[in-house]
N, C-alpha and C positions, 0 to 999 in steps of 0.2 A: 522678385521681378514681376510675377503674375499679378500680385496685389497692386503694385505701382501702375502697371498697364491697365488693370481694371479700374483703378481710381481715376486715371487720366481719361479713360473712355467715358466714365460717368460724368466727369466735369464737362467734357466736350458735348455730350448729349444734352445736359442741362442748359448749356450755353446756346445750343441751336434750337432748343425747344422754346426759348423766349425770343427768338429772332423775328425780324420783320421780313415779309416776303413781297417781292415786286416781280410781276410778270409783264413783259412788254418791251418796248423799243429801247428805253434807257434804263437799264437795271441797276445802275450805280447810284442814282439819286432816288431815295425813298422818302416820302413825306414822313416827318417825325411822329405824327399822330396816327399813322395808318399801320394796322397789323397786316393788311393785304392791300396792295395797290396794283391796279391794272392800267396800262398805258399803251395806246396804239393809235396811229394816225390812219389806219386802214382796216381795222377789225373791230368787232363788237363783242359783247358778252352774251352768251347763250344761257338763259336760265333753264333749270330743269323743267321738262315738259311733262305735265301730269294730267290725269283726267279726274277733276273734282266732280263730286255729285251734288254738293250744296255748300252754302257758306257756313252752315252750322255743323258740318261733319269734317273731321280732319282727313278722312279717307281720300286717297290711298295711303296716306301717312298714318303712323300709329297714334299720334297725338298732335294737338296744336302746339306750335313753338313760337313764342313771341319773336318777331323780327324775321320770320321765314318768308322768302319770296319764291313764287313759282309761276310758270306760264301754264294756264289751263287750256287744254285743247278740246274740251268737251262742252256741249250745250245740254244742260239738264236742270230741272227745277229752277233755282234762282241764280245759276251760274252760266256765263257765256265765255267764249274765248277771250283771253286777255291775261294781263299780269295781275296776280293777287298777292296780298301780303296778310300775315296773321298777327293779331295783337295778343295771341296766346289763348284766345277764347273762340275765335271764328276767323273766316276769310273775309277780306275786303278787296273789291276790285279797284285798281288804280284807274283814275279818270283823267281825261284831258282837261286842262284848264280852259275856261271860257272867259270872255271879257267880263270885267266887273260891271255891276249895275250902273255905276257912274258913267261908263262908256257907252251904254246901250239902253234902249227902251225895252221894257219887259212886258210880254203878253203871256197870260196864263189862262188855261181852261181846265176845269175838273169835271169829269163825268163818271157816273156809275155805269158799269158795263154788265152785259148779259152773256159774256163769254167771247165777244168779238176781240180781234187783235188789230184791226185797222182803225186808224183815228185821223181825223182832219186836224191840221195844225192851225193855230190862231192866225197865221199869215202865210204868205208865200215863202217857201223854203229857198233862201239864198245861200245858206251854209249849214249843213247838217250839224256841225259842231256847235251851233248856237241854239240847239234844241236839247232839252233834257226831258226824259220821260220817267215818271214815277208810278209805281204800282203799290198802292196802300202805303205810301210814304217811303218806299225803297226805290232807289234809282235802278232802272233796268235799261237794257240795250234795245235798239230798234234799227230798222232799215227804212230808208226813204223810198216812197213810191210816188213818182210824179213830182209836182212842185208844191203840193199842199197836203200830202198825206204820208203818214208813217205807219209801219207795221211793227208791233212788239215782237222781239225775239224770245220773249218769255210768255208762256201760256197765261191767259187771263181767264178767270172763272166768274160766274154770275156773282154780283155783289162787290167785286173789286172796285176800288176807287182809283181812277187813272187821272193823273195830273200831267199836263204838257206845258212846259215853260219854254218860251221862245224869246230870244233876244234879237232885236232888230238893229 
């Protein structure tokens, strides 16, 4: 009897180990291609909040894992607050989409800096989401100051090449 009970327990465990999971309002309908489905008309998903030190270090995790998503709460080196994902070798910050170049005119200026972090934009700032700031070819975050100036949220050092792209 004990062997039969143990056998049925093992079968039940294996069956549930391959099951799909749905958390949310309608738990009876699960998308057939999803291993995990979240559904709610009044709640969101809260990602793990970590303090990353740089895009090239997995810390505080033990290693990079392809497909890992986290919310970084720390500003240091080349990371700022926001959602990051890993390709298995480094972190990438998720960015907001901007209009395509077919929809807008593009203005761009490139300057070599001596350590300053304040920069004039090519034109009047009508929407900060239409501006992209690059430091040595890597996209970095910024804060707007007035209607034609931005401040890098990442330290700049002498010799850095700063490129400001503004869509109008």
